C-alpha positions as CSV (number, residue, x, y, z in Angstrom):
1,M,0.0,-0.2,0.0
2,Y,1.3,3.6,-0.9
3,L,0.5,4.8,2.4
4,K,2.2,2.4,4.4
5,K,5.4,2.3,2.2
6,I,5.6,6.5,2.2
7,Y,5.2,6.4,5.9
8,H,8.1,4.1,6.2
9,T,9.8,6.3,3.6
10,N,9.1,9.8,5.0
11,K,6.8,10.2,8.0
12,W,6.7,14.3,7.1
13,W,5.0,13.6,3.6
14,F,3.1,10.9,5.0
15,I,1.4,13.5,7.4
16,V,1.2,16.3,4.5
17,I,-0.9,13.3,1.9
18,L,-2.8,12.1,5.0
19,L,-4.0,15.8,5.5
20,F,-4.8,16.4,1.9
21,I,-6.6,13.1,1.7
22,I,-8.8,14.3,4.6
23,V,-9.4,17.6,3.9
24,Q,-10.4,16.4,0.1
25,L,-12.5,13.7,1.5
26,G,-14.2,16.5,3.6
27,M,-14.9,18.3,0.7
28,D,-16.3,15.6,-1.1
29,I,-18.6,14.8,1.4
30,R,-19.8,18.5,2.0
31,Q,-19.7,19.0,-1.7
32,D,-18.6,22.6,-1.6
33,I,-15.2,23.6,-3.1
34,S,-12.3,21.6,-4.1
35,L,-8.4,22.6,-4.1
36,S,-8.4,21.0,-7.3
37,P,-10.9,19.8,-10.3
38,V,-8.5,16.6,-10.8
39,Y,-8.6,15.8,-7.5
40,H,-12.7,16.7,-7.1
41,Y,-14.0,12.9,-7.7
42,G,-17.8,14.3,-7.8
43,M,-16.8,16.5,-10.9
44,F,-16.7,13.6,-13.1
45,S,-19.2,11.0,-11.7
46,N,-22.3,11.9,-13.9
47,V,-23.2,11.9,-17.2
48,I,-24.1,15.2,-18.7
49,L,-27.8,14.8,-20.5
50,P,-28.8,17.5,-23.3
51,E,-31.6,19.7,-22.3
52,K,-34.9,19.6,-23.3
53,H,-35.3,22.9,-24.7
54,Y,-32.5,25.4,-26.0
55,T,-32.8,29.1,-27.2
56,V,-30.5,30.4,-30.4
57,T,-29.8,33.8,-30.4
58,E,-29.5,35.0,-34.3
59,I,-28.1,38.7,-35.0
60,T,-28.8,40.0,-38.5
61,V,-26.8,42.7,-39.4
62,N,-27.8,45.0,-42.9
63,D,-29.9,41.5,-43.6
64,K,-27.2,39.1,-43.0
65,K,-27.3,36.8,-40.7
66,L,-24.2,36.6,-38.4
67,Q,-22.4,33.4,-37.9
68,S,-20.0,32.2,-35.5
69,K,-17.6,30.7,-38.4
70,D,-16.8,33.8,-39.8
71,L,-15.8,35.4,-36.5
72,S,-13.2,34.8,-33.8
73,P,-14.5,33.2,-30.5
74,Y,-13.6,36.6,-28.5
75,R,-15.7,38.6,-30.9
76,W,-18.7,36.2,-30.9
77,D,-18.9,36.2,-28.0
78,K,-18.8,40.0,-27.0
79,I,-21.5,40.1,-30.0
80,I,-23.9,37.1,-28.5
81,L,-23.3,37.9,-24.9
82,A,-24.4,41.2,-24.9
83,A,-27.6,40.3,-26.7
84,N,-28.4,37.3,-24.3
85,L,-27.8,39.6,-20.8
86,Y,-29.8,42.5,-22.2
87,H,-32.9,39.1,-23.2
88,D,-32.2,38.0,-19.5
89,Q,-32.3,41.4,-17.5
90,K,-36.0,41.0,-16.0
91,N,-35.1,37.6,-14.9
92,W,-31.4,38.7,-13.3
93,N,-33.0,41.5,-11.9
94,S,-35.8,39.8,-10.3
95,L,-33.5,37.0,-9.1
96,L,-30.7,40.0,-7.6
97,W,-33.1,41.4,-5.8
98,N,-35.7,39.2,-4.4
99,T,-32.4,37.0,-3.5
100,D,-29.8,38.9,-2.5
101,I,-29.9,42.9,-2.1
102,K,-33.8,42.7,-0.5
103,R,-32.3,39.7,1.9
104,M,-29.4,41.9,3.3
105,L,-30.5,45.7,2.9
106,H,-34.1,45.3,4.0
107,L,-35.5,47.9,1.6
108,S,-38.5,48.0,-0.1
109,D,-37.7,50.2,-3.3
110,S,-36.0,48.1,-6.1
111,S,-35.7,51.1,-8.6
112,K,-32.3,52.5,-7.3
113,Y,-30.9,48.6,-7.4
114,I,-32.0,47.3,-10.6
115,N,-31.5,48.4,-14.5
116,N,-34.2,49.2,-16.4
117,I,-32.9,49.6,-20.0
118,S,-35.8,49.9,-22.5
119,P,-35.6,48.2,-25.8
120,E,-34.9,51.5,-27.7
121,E,-31.7,52.4,-25.5
122,F,-30.7,49.1,-25.7
123,N,-31.2,48.9,-29.9
124,A,-29.7,52.3,-30.3
125,W,-26.7,50.9,-28.1
126,Y,-26.0,47.8,-29.7
127,K,-26.2,49.1,-32.7
128,N,-23.3,51.4,-32.2
129,Y,-21.4,48.3,-30.4
130,L,-21.6,46.2,-33.3
131,Q,-20.5,48.8,-35.4
132,G,-17.1,48.6,-33.2
133,V,-17.1,44.7,-33.2
134,L,-18.1,44.3,-36.8
135,H,-15.9,47.1,-38.1
136,T,-18.7,48.2,-40.4
137,K,-21.9,50.5,-40.6
138,A,-24.8,48.5,-39.1
139,D,-27.8,50.3,-41.4
140,S,-30.3,47.7,-39.6
141,V,-29.7,45.1,-36.8
142,S,-32.3,42.2,-36.0
143,I,-32.4,40.0,-32.5
144,D,-33.8,37.0,-32.6
145,F,-34.3,34.4,-29.8
146,I,-35.1,31.3,-31.5
147,M,-36.3,28.0,-29.4
148,Y,-35.4,24.6,-30.3
149,D,-36.8,21.7,-28.7
150,F,-34.0,18.3,-28.5
151,N,-36.0,15.1,-29.4
152,G,-33.5,12.8,-28.2
153,Q,-31.8,12.5,-31.6
154,N,-31.9,16.0,-33.5
155,L,-32.9,19.9,-32.5
156,V,-36.0,20.7,-33.5
157,K,-36.9,24.4,-34.2
158,T,-40.5,25.0,-32.5
159,N,-43.1,27.2,-34.0
160,N,-43.6,30.2,-32.0
């Protein structure tokens, strides 16, 4: 056994390794943090199954749909992330207000603590933002959130 052999070879390293094992096992049992993902066995113990529903963001600039293959991953993330964050802002505001701010600060007025960006404000900002990211003039910009269902084999566009 490895621990027995190291105990006889070097007692100091035996103590270090034993403490590491005890701490890591404690964290695995509590399922909170890990010292390293390599040693956190729970991270690799379950199969990740596909979701039943997916939302795909489609951005169209000047009547041309943007494709991830035409852009670097960094630029694609900049384009998609801004649209997705705006799309999810109401849910995020509600979650942030109800789970953190209201609970910790005991306030009743949420207007100063959540963002209220109108669609017109966002669209004007996003158009300028895209022009900077894409280095081209954007005369028209369209953002669509397309729903897909996973039927066990393929993604199928839903009729929304």
